[in-house]
C-alpha positions as CSV (number, residue, x, y, z in Angstrom):
1,M,29.7,-35.8,43.5
2,K,27.3,-33.0,43.1
3,T,28.9,-29.6,42.2
4,V,27.0,-26.4,42.7
5,S,27.8,-23.5,40.5
6,H,27.9,-20.6,42.9
7,Q,29.4,-17.1,42.9
8,P,29.3,-15.8,46.5
9,E,27.8,-12.4,46.9
10,I,30.3,-9.7,48.0
11,K,28.4,-7.2,50.1
12,G,31.4,-4.9,50.9
13,W,30.1,-4.1,54.4
14,C,29.9,-5.7,57.8
15,P,26.7,-6.0,59.8
16,G,26.1,-3.6,62.6
17,A,23.4,-3.1,65.2
18,L,21.5,-0.5,63.2
19,R,22.2,-2.3,59.9
20,P,21.8,-6.0,60.7
21,M,22.6,-8.6,58.0
22,P,20.1,-11.3,57.1
23,S,21.5,-14.8,57.4
24,G,20.3,-18.3,57.3
25,D,19.3,-18.4,60.9
26,G,17.8,-14.9,61.1
27,L,19.3,-11.4,61.5
28,V,23.0,-11.0,62.6
29,V,23.2,-8.0,64.9
30,R,26.8,-6.8,65.6
31,V,27.8,-4.6,68.5
32,R,31.0,-2.6,68.4
33,P,32.0,-2.0,72.0
34,R,33.5,1.4,72.6
35,D,37.2,1.3,73.4
36,G,37.1,-2.5,73.1
37,L,35.4,-2.8,76.5
38,L,32.3,-4.4,77.9
39,T,31.4,-3.6,81.5
40,P,29.9,-6.4,83.6
41,E,26.5,-4.7,83.2
42,Q,26.8,-4.5,79.4
43,A,28.0,-8.1,79.1
44,R,25.1,-9.4,81.2
45,G,22.7,-7.3,79.2
46,I,24.0,-8.7,75.9
47,A,23.6,-12.2,77.2
48,Y,20.0,-11.5,78.3
49,L,19.1,-9.9,75.0
50,A,20.7,-12.7,73.0
51,R,18.5,-15.2,74.8
52,R,15.3,-13.1,74.7
53,C,15.6,-11.7,71.1
54,G,17.9,-14.2,69.3
55,N,18.8,-17.9,69.4
56,G,21.2,-17.5,72.4
57,L,24.4,-17.8,70.3
58,I,27.0,-15.1,70.5
59,D,29.9,-14.7,68.1
60,L,33.2,-12.8,68.5
61,S,34.5,-11.3,65.3
62,A,38.0,-10.7,63.9
63,R,37.2,-7.0,64.3
64,A,36.8,-7.3,68.1
65,N,33.0,-7.0,67.8
66,V,30.2,-9.0,69.5
67,Q,27.3,-10.3,67.5
68,M,24.0,-12.0,68.2
69,R,22.4,-14.5,65.9
70,G,18.9,-15.7,65.2
71,V,17.3,-12.3,65.7
72,S,13.8,-12.0,64.1
73,E,12.1,-9.0,62.6
74,A,9.6,-9.3,65.5
75,T,12.3,-9.1,68.2
76,Y,14.7,-6.7,66.5
77,G,13.1,-3.5,67.9
78,A,13.2,-4.8,71.5
79,L,16.9,-5.8,71.0
80,I,17.9,-2.3,69.8
81,D,16.0,-0.7,72.7
82,G,17.9,-2.9,75.1
83,L,21.3,-2.2,73.5
84,R,20.6,1.5,73.5
85,A,19.8,1.4,77.3
86,L,23.2,-0.3,77.8
87,G,25.0,2.5,75.9
88,L,25.9,0.3,72.9
89,I,24.1,2.0,70.1
90,D,25.4,4.8,67.9
91,L,23.4,7.9,66.8
92,S,23.1,6.7,63.2
93,T,24.0,3.9,60.8
94,E,26.6,6.3,59.2
95,A,28.3,6.9,62.6
96,E,28.2,3.2,63.4
97,A,29.8,2.3,60.1
98,R,32.7,4.8,60.5
99,R,33.5,3.6,64.1
100,N,35.7,0.7,63.0
101,V,38.3,1.1,65.7
102,I,40.2,-2.0,67.1
103,V,42.0,-1.4,70.4
104,T,44.8,-3.6,71.7
105,P,43.5,-5.4,74.8
106,F,47.0,-5.2,76.5
107,W,46.8,-1.5,77.4
108,R,47.8,-0.3,80.8
109,E,46.3,2.5,82.8
110,G,48.0,5.8,81.8
111,D,49.8,4.5,78.7
112,G,47.7,6.7,76.4
113,T,45.8,3.9,74.6
114,Q,42.3,4.7,76.0
115,Y,42.9,8.4,75.4
116,L,43.8,7.7,71.8
117,A,40.9,5.4,71.2
118,R,38.4,7.9,72.6
119,A,39.9,10.8,70.7
120,L,39.8,8.9,67.4
121,T,36.2,7.7,68.1
122,D,35.1,11.3,68.8
123,A,36.8,12.5,65.6
124,L,35.0,9.8,63.6
125,M,31.7,11.0,64.9
126,E,32.1,14.6,63.6
127,P,29.9,15.5,60.6
128,D,33.0,16.2,58.4
129,A,34.7,12.8,59.2
130,P,35.8,11.0,56.0
131,Q,33.2,8.7,54.6
132,T,35.4,5.6,54.2
133,P,34.2,2.2,52.9
134,G,32.3,-0.1,55.3
135,K,35.3,-2.4,55.9
136,F,37.8,0.4,56.4
137,G,39.2,0.4,59.9
138,Y,41.8,1.7,62.4
139,A,44.0,-0.2,64.8
140,I,45.2,1.4,68.1
141,D,48.2,-0.7,68.9
142,C,50.4,1.4,71.2
143,G,52.0,-1.1,73.5
144,P,55.8,-1.4,73.7
145,L,55.6,-3.7,70.6
146,P,52.7,-3.9,68.2
147,V,50.7,-7.1,68.6
148,M,48.0,-6.6,66.0
149,R,50.0,-6.6,62.8
150,S,48.1,-9.7,61.5
151,V,44.7,-8.0,62.3
152,S,42.8,-6.4,59.4
153,A,43.1,-2.6,59.6
154,D,43.8,0.2,57.1
155,I,45.4,2.9,59.4
156,R,47.6,1.8,62.2
157,V,48.6,3.8,65.3
158,E,51.7,2.2,66.8
159,R,55.0,3.1,68.6
160,C,58.3,3.4,66.9
161,A,61.4,1.8,68.3
162,D,62.1,5.0,70.3
163,G,58.6,4.9,71.8
164,D,57.2,7.8,69.8
165,L,53.8,7.4,68.1
166,I,53.5,6.7,64.4
167,V,50.4,6.8,62.2
168,R,51.0,4.7,59.1
169,P,49.0,3.2,56.2
170,D,48.6,-0.5,56.2
171,G,50.9,-1.9,53.6
172,S,53.7,0.5,54.3
173,D,56.6,0.4,56.8
174,F,56.6,4.2,57.1
175,G,54.3,6.7,58.5
176,A,53.9,10.1,60.1
177,S,55.1,11.1,63.6
178,A,52.3,12.0,66.0
179,T,51.6,12.7,69.7
180,D,48.6,11.8,71.9
181,E,47.0,15.1,71.0
182,T,47.6,14.9,67.2
183,A,47.2,11.2,66.4
184,A,43.5,11.2,65.7
185,A,43.7,14.2,63.4
186,T,46.7,12.6,61.6
187,A,44.8,9.4,61.1
188,L,41.8,11.2,59.6
189,A,44.1,13.1,57.3
190,L,45.4,9.8,56.1
191,A,41.9,8.5,55.6
192,R,41.0,11.6,53.5
193,W,44.1,11.1,51.4
194,F,43.0,7.5,50.8
195,L,39.7,8.7,49.4
196,E,41.2,11.5,47.4
197,S,43.7,9.1,45.8
198,G,41.1,6.8,44.4
199,G,41.3,4.2,47.2
200,A,37.6,3.4,47.2
201,P,36.2,3.2,43.7
202,E,32.5,2.5,43.8
203,G,32.6,2.8,47.6
204,R,34.9,-0.2,48.2
205,G,38.6,-0.5,48.8
206,R,41.3,-1.1,51.3
207,M,44.5,0.8,52.1
208,A,46.9,-2.1,51.4
209,A,45.5,-2.4,47.9
210,L,46.0,1.3,47.2
211,M,49.6,1.1,48.6
212,G,50.2,-2.0,46.4
213,R,49.4,0.1,43.3
214,G,52.4,2.2,44.1
215,V,50.5,5.4,44.8
216,G,52.8,7.9,46.5
217,V,51.8,9.1,50.0
218,P,52.2,12.6,51.2
219,A,55.8,13.2,52.5
220,R,54.8,13.3,56.1
221,F,53.5,9.7,55.9
222,S,56.9,8.5,54.7
223,A,59.0,10.3,57.3
224,V,59.2,7.8,60.1
225,R,59.9,4.0,60.0
226,A,57.7,1.7,61.9
227,S,59.2,-0.7,64.4
228,S,60.7,-3.8,62.8
229,L,59.7,-5.9,65.8
230,A,56.3,-7.1,66.8
231,A,54.9,-9.2,69.6
232,A,53.6,-12.7,68.9
233,E,49.9,-13.3,68.5
234,P,48.6,-14.2,72.0
235,G,47.0,-17.4,73.1
236,P,44.6,-18.2,76.0
237,G,45.9,-18.0,79.5
238,P,47.1,-15.5,82.1
239,T,48.4,-12.1,81.1
240,A,49.6,-9.0,83.0
241,Q,46.1,-7.5,82.4
242,G,44.0,-10.5,83.2
243,F,43.0,-13.9,81.8
244,L,42.5,-14.5,78.1
245,V,39.8,-17.0,77.2
246,G,39.0,-18.4,73.7
247,F,36.0,-20.1,72.3
248,P,35.5,-22.8,69.7
249,F,35.2,-20.9,66.4
250,G,34.7,-17.7,68.4
251,Q,31.2,-18.7,69.5
252,M,29.6,-19.1,72.9
253,Q,26.3,-19.6,74.5
254,A,24.7,-16.5,76.1
255,E,25.0,-18.2,79.5
256,T,28.8,-18.3,79.1
257,L,29.0,-14.5,78.6
258,A,26.8,-13.9,81.6
259,E,29.1,-16.1,83.7
260,L,32.2,-14.3,82.6
261,S,30.7,-11.0,83.3
262,G,30.7,-11.9,87.0
263,H,34.5,-11.9,87.0
264,G,35.1,-8.3,85.8
265,T,35.2,-6.0,82.9
266,L,35.8,-7.8,79.5
267,R,38.2,-6.6,76.9
268,V,37.1,-7.8,73.4
269,T,40.0,-8.9,71.2
270,P,40.4,-9.3,67.5
271,W,41.5,-13.0,68.0
272,R,38.0,-14.0,68.9
273,M,39.0,-14.1,72.6
274,L,37.9,-12.1,75.7
275,L,40.4,-10.8,78.3
276,V,38.8,-10.9,81.8
277,E,40.4,-7.8,83.5
278,G,42.3,-8.7,86.7
279,A,41.4,-12.4,86.6
280,T,44.1,-15.0,87.3
281,D,41.8,-17.9,86.2
282,V,38.3,-18.6,85.0
283,P,35.8,-21.4,85.6
284,R,36.0,-24.1,83.0
285,N,33.1,-25.0,80.8
286,A,32.6,-26.5,77.3
287,D,32.4,-23.1,75.7
288,L,35.9,-22.0,76.8
289,I,39.4,-22.6,75.4
290,T,42.0,-22.0,78.1
291,D,44.9,-24.1,76.8
292,P,47.0,-22.4,74.1
293,K,47.7,-25.9,72.7
294,D,44.1,-26.8,72.3
295,P,43.7,-28.4,68.8
296,L,40.7,-26.2,68.1
297,R,43.1,-23.2,67.9
298,R,44.6,-24.8,64.8
299,V,41.4,-24.6,62.8
300,V,39.1,-21.8,61.8
301,A,35.7,-22.0,60.2
302,C,32.9,-19.7,59.2
303,T,29.3,-20.2,60.2
304,G,28.7,-22.5,57.2
305,A,25.4,-23.9,56.1
306,P,22.6,-23.6,57.0
307,G,23.4,-20.5,59.1
308,C,25.0,-18.6,56.2
309,P,23.0,-18.4,52.9
310,Q,26.3,-18.0,51.0
311,A,27.7,-21.3,52.3
312,L,27.5,-24.5,50.2
313,A,28.2,-26.9,53.0
314,A,28.4,-27.3,56.8
315,T,31.9,-26.3,57.9
316,R,32.4,-26.5,61.7
317,P,31.7,-30.3,62.1
318,L,34.5,-31.0,59.6
319,A,36.8,-28.4,61.1
320,Q,36.3,-29.9,64.6
321,S,36.9,-33.4,63.3
322,I,40.3,-32.5,61.6
323,A,41.6,-30.3,64.3
324,G,43.7,-33.1,65.9
325,Q,45.4,-33.8,62.6
326,I,46.7,-30.3,62.2
327,P,50.2,-29.9,63.7
328,Q,51.1,-27.3,66.3
329,G,52.0,-24.1,64.5
330,A,49.9,-24.8,61.4
331,L,46.4,-23.5,60.6
332,A,43.6,-25.1,58.6
333,H,40.7,-23.0,57.3
334,V,37.3,-24.6,56.4
335,S,35.3,-22.2,54.3
336,G,31.7,-22.5,53.1
337,C,32.4,-20.5,50.0
338,A,35.2,-18.7,48.2
339,K,34.8,-15.5,50.2
340,G,36.8,-16.9,53.1
341,C,35.2,-14.6,55.6
342,A,36.5,-16.4,58.7
343,H,40.1,-16.0,57.6
344,P,40.8,-13.8,54.6
345,S,44.6,-14.4,54.9
346,K,46.5,-17.5,53.8
347,A,46.5,-20.8,55.7
348,A,48.6,-23.9,55.5
349,L,45.4,-25.7,54.2
350,T,42.2,-24.1,53.1
351,L,39.2,-26.4,52.5
352,V,36.6,-24.6,50.3
353,A,33.1,-26.0,49.9
354,R,32.2,-26.6,46.3
355,G,28.8,-28.3,47.1
356,P,27.0,-30.0,49.9
357,D,29.3,-33.0,49.9
358,G,32.7,-31.8,48.5
359,F,35.6,-29.5,49.3
360,D,38.4,-28.2,47.2
361,V,41.8,-27.8,48.9
362,V,44.2,-24.8,48.6
363,R,47.7,-25.3,50.0
364,K,49.4,-22.2,51.5
365,G,46.7,-19.9,50.1
366,R,43.3,-18.3,50.6
367,A,39.8,-19.5,49.9
368,C,39.6,-17.5,46.7
369,D,42.9,-19.0,45.3
370,P,42.9,-21.8,42.6
371,P,42.7,-25.2,44.3
372,D,45.4,-27.8,44.4
373,V,43.0,-30.6,44.9
374,I,39.4,-30.7,43.7
375,G,36.3,-32.4,45.2
376,L,37.3,-34.2,48.3
377,S,34.3,-35.5,50.3
378,P,34.2,-35.1,54.1
379,A,34.0,-38.9,54.4
380,R,37.2,-39.3,52.4
381,I,39.0,-36.7,54.4
382,L,38.0,-38.2,57.7
383,S,38.6,-41.8,56.7
384,N,42.1,-41.2,55.6
385,P,44.0,-39.5,58.5
386,D,47.2,-39.4,56.4
387,L,45.6,-37.3,53.6
388,L,45.8,-34.0,55.3
389,T,49.4,-34.7,56.5
390,E,50.4,-35.5,52.9
391,L,48.8,-32.3,51.7
392,L,50.6,-30.3,54.4
393,N,53.9,-31.8,53.7
394,A,53.7,-31.8,49.9
395,P,56.4,-29.7,48.2
């Protein structure tokens, strides 16, 4: 088996619209919908632009963003003009990079979530807003119970057990008390403390890592305990706010987005799903996952080769083939390299490409962890259905 010596490049930032990222299939252009919403007009516009200026593929990210693939240098200008006309472009790359705000899709009219999201977004657009690292982000998770605890964020705005707001650093069970009017300023104060405390050496860093070093937070951010309860991560199907739909590996054809836009406003979620406001059902097509028990919900995979230049092998064909072997409640992650972009957290099984025809296997770990098994070919994995079961059940 051929092994490729490869150290993946850590960029330390995510693509945007004004700062696209080159990939194996062209430029990746990522849109950050304000307040986590796409109007029908915006969704139709993105679908049209994805076909006209890209390869027609649309990805949903784990940061509740929408990205278009296959954009060329020749079509990039027209794409940005189109997105700007739809109200989806920030004033500058710096403003775009700071606006990493994920909003719970399960908000209700008048519950304060949209007010908080807009107040925080406006505060981040001010010239004196803290210049945090590119991956640094905020979660507005103000339902009766937090539902985004597993979502990557550095500063979390939630409700305590008594219903009051709390602004807390990721990695801590404590935070500062806040109101609708003070939450945005409190969140930015915490971000400034993060920077002043050495949380971003060389421009990179995350809040949980800083908290893990035992750095003491200001007293106000240890005054209130966060709720010990949390809601389960949702699956596809009807909700009180509309219908949640998933997509294989978070990817769809532009035509699917255009079709969904005809059913209402879309709330973009950090679980690579869309919530169709007010819908009780959606038309079925091959792009959609509507059953929470669909085997494809038990696997996650990055773009893989050749779409990503970092990837050492194709990932999604293997992930799709093994989905039925993964038991309900478990998760398998197929990664094209050790970065593990599609799922930075632990999984029951993580298959990491080590070359074009071989994968290492990490049990109960992440793509960057030392492997438990080295150099399994896709053919061996697929020809031995008991192999993955044995790895899952090994002590």
